[in-house]
C-alpha positions as CSV (number, residue, x, y, z in Angstrom):
1,M,-26.5,43.6,-44.7
2,S,-24.4,40.5,-44.5
3,Q,-26.9,37.9,-43.3
4,G,-30.1,36.8,-45.0
5,K,-33.2,35.4,-43.4
6,P,-33.8,33.9,-40.8
7,D,-31.2,36.3,-39.4
8,P,-33.2,39.3,-38.0
9,Q,-30.6,41.9,-39.2
10,G,-32.7,43.1,-42.2
11,Y,-35.7,43.8,-40.1
12,L,-33.7,45.4,-37.3
13,L,-32.0,47.7,-39.8
14,A,-35.3,48.6,-41.4
15,A,-36.8,49.5,-38.0
16,Q,-33.8,51.6,-37.1
17,R,-33.9,53.5,-40.4
18,L,-37.7,54.1,-39.9
19,G,-37.0,55.3,-36.4
20,V,-39.3,52.8,-34.7
21,A,-38.7,50.1,-32.2
22,P,-39.0,46.6,-33.7
23,S,-41.6,45.8,-31.1
24,Q,-43.8,48.4,-32.8
25,A,-43.3,47.0,-36.3
26,L,-45.5,44.6,-38.3
27,V,-43.6,42.2,-40.5
28,I,-45.7,40.6,-43.4
29,E,-44.1,37.4,-44.6
30,D,-45.0,34.3,-46.7
31,A,-42.2,32.0,-45.7
32,P,-40.9,30.3,-42.5
33,A,-37.5,31.9,-42.7
34,G,-39.0,35.3,-42.9
35,I,-41.3,34.6,-40.0
36,H,-38.4,33.5,-37.9
37,A,-36.4,36.7,-38.8
38,G,-39.3,38.9,-37.9
39,R,-39.9,37.2,-34.6
40,A,-36.2,37.2,-33.7
41,A,-36.2,41.0,-34.4
42,G,-39.0,41.4,-31.9
43,A,-41.7,42.4,-34.4
44,T,-45.3,41.1,-34.7
45,V,-45.5,38.8,-37.7
46,L,-48.5,38.4,-40.1
47,A,-48.0,35.5,-42.4
48,V,-49.8,35.2,-45.8
49,A,-50.4,31.6,-46.9
50,T,-49.6,32.2,-50.6
51,S,-46.3,30.3,-51.1
52,H,-46.5,27.9,-48.2
53,A,-49.3,26.0,-46.5
54,A,-50.8,27.7,-43.4
55,Q,-49.5,25.0,-41.1
56,E,-45.9,25.8,-42.2
57,L,-46.4,29.4,-41.1
58,S,-47.7,28.6,-37.6
59,D,-44.8,30.4,-35.9
60,A,-46.3,33.7,-37.0
61,D,-48.6,35.7,-34.7
62,F,-51.3,35.6,-37.3
63,V,-51.8,33.7,-40.5
64,V,-54.3,34.7,-43.3
65,Q,-55.0,33.3,-46.7
66,N,-54.4,36.6,-48.5
67,L,-54.2,40.3,-47.6
68,E,-57.7,40.9,-48.8
69,Q,-58.8,39.3,-45.5
70,V,-57.0,42.0,-43.5
71,Q,-58.4,45.4,-42.6
72,V,-56.3,48.1,-41.0
73,H,-57.9,50.8,-38.9
74,R,-56.4,53.7,-36.9
75,Q,-57.6,53.8,-33.3
76,D,-56.3,56.1,-30.6
77,G,-53.1,56.8,-32.6
78,H,-52.4,53.1,-33.2
79,L,-53.0,50.8,-36.1
80,V,-55.4,48.0,-35.5
81,L,-55.6,44.9,-37.7
82,R,-58.8,43.0,-38.2
83,G,-59.3,39.9,-40.3
84,K,-60.0,36.3,-40.5
85,A,-57.0,34.3,-39.3
86,L,-56.6,30.7,-40.4
87,D,-56.6,27.8,-38.0
88,V,-53.0,26.5,-38.0
89,S,-53.3,24.2,-35.1
90,G,-53.0,21.2,-37.3
């Protein structure tokens, strides 16, 4: 891999090696550059506000304070995320 984040190359390569479409992937990030990389790859992005303020992570699809607030369930062959998203509207 020649480029770092926010270049999506790392996430695209990971999806390829896992044999999944990036649009079917979930990226978990804690920094704006990683969020931009995940979104540019076409993945859904869950941001965790551990190293940056929630407002700095607002480009993610979802923002949570920590992963303890996220539950993952399998439903009809798909993974479903449930949790308490933070308000990042400002």
